N, C-alpha and C positions, 0 to 999 in steps of 0.2 A: 084282381090283384089281392083283394081281402082274403081269399081262401089260402093264401100263402103266408099270411102274417105270423102264424105260429109254427112255421116250418123253418128248419135250419137254413140259413142263407146259402151255405155251400150246396145244399140239395137243390135249391131254386136255381142257382147259377149253373149247376150241372145239367139241369133240364133246359135252361134258357141261357145258352152261352153268350148271347148278345148283351146280357146284363153286365158282364165283367167290364168291358170297355166303357160303358156308360157310368158305372160306379167310379171307375178310375178317373174320369173327367172331373170328379168332385173330390179327388184324393181319398177315395174310399177303396181300400185294397182287400176287400173280403175274399176275393178269388185266391189270394196268396197268403192270407192270414191263417194263423194256427188256431184261432178262436173257434168258439162253438155258438155263435150268436144266432138268434132267431131273425127272420126277415124283418120283423117289426122293429128290431133294435137298431137298424141302420140309422134311423132318425133320432133315436135317443143317444146313441154313442158318438155320433159325429156332429160337430157344431156347425150346422149349415144355417145360413140365413133363411128367413121365411121364403124369399124369392128363390134361392137355390133349392130348397126343399120342394117347393111347388114345381119347379122345372124338372127336378129329378123324378118326382112322382108321375108327372105327365109322360116323361120318356119311358119309365118303367112300365106304366100302364099300357103303352102302345105295344109293348112286347108281351106282356102277361095276359092281356085281354083278347 
């Protein structure tokens, strides 16, 4: 997962389509957003609780690793 941190989130979603619905579960709409954020910005830009962040990271890791 770390190798994607400095990649634009849209590129990561394009390669791993299963990420979009997982992000949507946390009200993160990167797949439809017009922004240009990096993958690592997901956690900085969205106010997730520590529990939510850990759950999301676990789910994303299962797809990206």
